[in-house]
C-alpha positions in Angstrom: -5.0 8.5 -9.0 -1.9 10.6 -7.8 0.8 11.9 -9.9 4.4 12.6 -8.7 7.2 14.7 -10.3 10.6 13.0 -10.2 13.0 15.6 -11.2 16.0 13.1 -11.1 14.5 10.9 -13.7 16.9 11.4 -16.6 16.9 8.3 -19.0 15.2 5.1 -19.8 17.4 3.2 -17.2 15.6 5.3 -14.6 12.2 4.5 -16.0 13.2 0.7 -16.1 14.3 0.9 -12.3 11.1 2.4 -11.2 8.9 0.1 -13.3 10.7 -2.9 -11.9 10.3 -1.7 -8.4 6.7 -0.8 -8.5 5.8 -3.8 -10.4 7.4 -5.9 -7.8 5.3 -4.2 -5.2 2.3 -4.7 -7.4 1.4 -1.0 -7.5 -0.5 0.0 -10.7 1.5 2.9 -12.2 2.6 4.8 -15.3 5.9 6.3 -15.7 6.5 9.2 -18.2 10.1 10.1 -18.8 9.3 13.1 -21.0 7.4 14.8 -18.2 9.4 13.2 -15.4 6.3 12.0 -13.7 4.9 8.7 -12.0 1.2 8.3 -11.8 -0.3 5.9 -9.2 -3.6 4.3 -9.6 -5.0 3.0 -6.4 -5.6 4.1 -2.8 -3.7 6.3 -0.4 -1.6 3.5 0.9 -0.5 2.5 -2.6 0.6 6.2 -3.2 2.4 6.2 0.0 4.2 3.0 -0.7 5.0 4.2 -4.1 6.7 7.3 -2.7 8.6 5.3 -0.2 9.9 3.0 -3.0 10.8 6.1 -5.1 12.7 7.6 -2.2 14.7 4.3 -1.7 15.7 4.4 -5.3 16.9 7.8 -5.0 14.0 9.8 -6.7 12.3 12.8 -4.9 8.5 12.4 -5.4 6.6 15.7 -5.3 2.9 15.5 -5.7 1.6 17.6 -8.6 
């Protein structure tokens, strides 16, 4: 499990965009707007792919 901080996450629309993209990639995850974090369950490859997806969406993912 890895957790990433996404400071750009501001609203439920952001959460929805992240959820949709990670679900399409079949990446097991949890998005928390209150803490502005995305937690990825799975292997290193899953986490790396999730970071790439977040970057494509305009969110900088910093591991915490």
